[in-house]
N, C-alpha and C positions, 0 to 999 in steps of 0.2 A: 854419585847417584846417576841412574841411567835416566839421561835427559829426555827420552822416549815414554816414561813414567809419566814425567811431568807435563809433558805434551796430552797426554792421553787425559791425565788429571783434568787439565783447562777444558780440554774440547767437551768432557762430560760435565764440566762446570757449565760450559756456555749454553750446551743443547739441552741440560736437565734429563737426558735421556739415553742410556746406556746405547740402545740400537741405532740411533741417529749418530752419536759418537763414532760408532762402528763404522757406519757408512762413509761418514766424513772423513776418517780415517783409512779407509780400505781396510780394514779388519774383520774378524767375525766378532759378535758380541762377546762370545766367551773369551776371546783374546784380551777384549777390553776389562771386562770382569776381573781376568787373570792379572792385568798390569795393576789394577787398581788393588787390590786384594797384596800386590806385592809392595806398592808404596806405603798402604796402612799397615804392611808387615814393618817394613822399615823405620817407620814414623812412631808405632807403636800407638797409633789412635785410629778411629774410623774417621774417613771422610767426608761421606755420603750417609745420609740416612735416606733407607732404600724401602719404599711402601709402594705396593700396586700402582703404577700411574703417579708417583709423586716422588721423584728423586731430587734431593737438595741437600745443600752442604751442611754438615755439623758445625759446630764451633771452632773444631780443629781444622776442619777444610777451608773456613773463612780466614782463618789467620794463615795459613798455608798459600792462600790463591797470591796475594801481592810477590810473595818469595819465589814462588813458582814461575810469575811473569817475568821479574826481575833477572832469574837464572838463566830462562832460556832468550831473554834479549841478551845479555852479558855474553852466555855460549855464541850467540850468531854473530855478534860484534867481534868475539876472539877467533872464529873461524874465517871471517872476512879481513881481519888484520893478519892473520899469519899467512893469508894466501894474497898479499900483496906484493905487486910487482914491481919490475925496475921502473915501467910507465907509471903505475898507480901506486904511489909510495907512502900517501898521506891519507889515512881516512878520517873523518869527522861526523860525528850523528849530531844532527840539528833537530830538536823538537819544539814543536809548535800546536797549542790548539788547532781543530780543524778550521775555525775560521780564517787564522792566518796566512794559512797556507793560498786560500783564494785571492787576498789582500793583493790589490795593485802594485807592482813594483817588484814583488818578493822573487817571483820567478825570473826576472831581469837580471835581478841582482846575483842570484845563484848562477845564471847564465855567465854574467861577469865575472865570478870566483872562478868559474873552470877557466875561462881565458887568462885569467890573471894569476892563478895558483898553478904552476905544473904540479902534475902527478896527484891531483885532488882525485878522492873518491868522497862522497858523500851518502851516507842514509840519512834520508829525510822520514821523521816518525811523526804522527799523531799524539799528542799528549793533553790530558784533561788538564786543565789551571790547577785543581786540587793535587796532583801529582807530580807536578812540574820540579818544586823543590826538592822532593824525593828524588827523581830521576835523577837530577844535577847533583845530588851527594851521594848516592851508589854508584854513580859513575855510568849509570846504564844510557847517559846521553852528555854529550861535551858540552852544549850549548843550546840555550832555549830561546826563542823569538817570543816576547810577551808585551803585553801593555802594562801589567801590573808585577814589577819585579819584585820577588820576596826580599823581607827584612831579615837576612840570615847573615850571621858573620862569615867570613870565607868564600862569599861569593861576590864576583867582580859584576859590575854593573855599566854598560854602555848606552847612552841613548843614540839612536840611529835615524829616527825619523819623527815628526811631528806632523800631524792632521788633524780633519776635525770630522765628526759625526752630526749630520745635518738631518733635519724631519724634512721629509720629502712624500709627495702623492702625484699620481697622475691627473689630478682634479686642480685646477688652478683656483676654484673657489675655495678650496679649503684653506682656511684660516686659523688662529689660536682659539678663536671666540667660536669654531663650531667643529675643533677636531674631535670632540668627542663622539661625535656623530659617526665616525668614520671608523671602520673595522681596523686593528692594531694589529701591524706587523712586529714583531719581539724579534731581534738579533741578539742572542747571547753574547754580548762583547767581553765583557768583564765585570766586576763585583762593584767597581767603583761607576761605571757607566749604570749598573742597575739601579745604584742609589739615587744618581743624578735625574734618571728617565723616571723613576717613580715620582721625585718631586716636582718634576715638569708637566708631566703629562697627567698625573694621578689616576689613570686609566682604571674603574672599580671590574671591567669584564676582563674574562680570558681572552687572551690575542687570539686573534684567528689563525695566527702562525707564529710559533715558537720555533727559531731555529738556532743552527750554529752556522749556517752556510749564507755568507752575503749573497751568493750566485742566486740561490733559491729566492731569499727576501726580495734582491731586484727583481726577479723574472715575475714573481708574484704582483710588486706594485706597479711593474710596468702593464699589467693586463689585470688589473682589477682595483675597485674603488676602496682604496684602503690609506694608510699611511704609517710612516714608520722611519726611525733614524737608521741610517747607514753612512758607511765611512765616503766622506767627500771624494775621494779619488774613485771608488767604486761607481757613484752615482754619477759624476761630471760630465760623461759623453750624453748620458740620458737628457740630462738637464740642457746641456748645448742644443741636442736636437730637438727641445721641445715635446720629449716623451714623459718626463717628469720636472716637477715645479717644486722650488723650494717654499716651504710654509710660510708666507709673511710674520716677521718679527719671533718666528720661534727661536729659542736658545740655541746656540753653538755650543757643543762639547767639546772642548779641546783634550787631544788624546796625544800620546806619544807612543813609539816602538823601542824596544830596548833589545840588547843581547845580555844573556847574562850565562856565565861560566865560572867555574872554580877557580879560585886564586892559585890552586895549588896543582891544576891540570898540567897533564905532562904534554899538554898540546897549545899551552900558553902562546908561545912563538908564532905557531900556524894561526891559531885565533887572532892575534894580534894584525898578522897578515891580512885574515879576513874583512876586520874591521876597516883597514884602508881602503876598501872596495867600496864607494858610496852607494847608497840606494838612490834609486832614481829618483828625481826632485819633479814629480808632477805635479801639475797646475791643481790646487785644490779650492779655487775661487768657482761658486755657483750662484 
């Protein structure tokens, strides 16, 4: 199958518009339409319902989408693996939710990997929690960084770091007694965190900010009267500087980071070498 057909299919899926997809792909609209007809002919199903001003996936198109994404990701990895040179001879694909790529210590750990593992080439991909296990099992990623390792056979799990999530505000007068009067910043960290968060705060109102970015959450809390749970390593410097305050008597949520990979991975030895490189032990006291 021509991967360009799949690439075009995904672009139309994203834009819901043949003209905009054509612009993004530097093609004519007729070329995009022709590619989609080719793909539909090969699969024997219509992939899009075409109504004036309303292009959306059919049931067959929805079923194809995750396969198209996986095929293109695997093809990209294959091209890079084939192109490995004598100086860069080992490639590993790391997947993590966007929130973890901003986590304090991750970039330092990756830099130490490069200095410790000769010939290492890394692919860093943002992967949703919902698709993490599937991406590991279909080998489109080699290792995941997560706070919620999937409970699935044939997956190896190694804890690499403990940390805490703490409730903070720029207002030193914020307490557990009046916390519900403050707008809530909600960092979408994990399912377990969501359950504990709802039990602790029981906020009936919609958060003023719901985000996957700890950086965005931190910057909002530094500039506005609000409250939110953030990882202690993320807020430690701001608390030390007096720009944020831990809410007195607020429960601390204990969390951990894990690396997860397939037991039968052909890169198991390389992954074990990576595990020997420790994460930074940043102070988590606030």
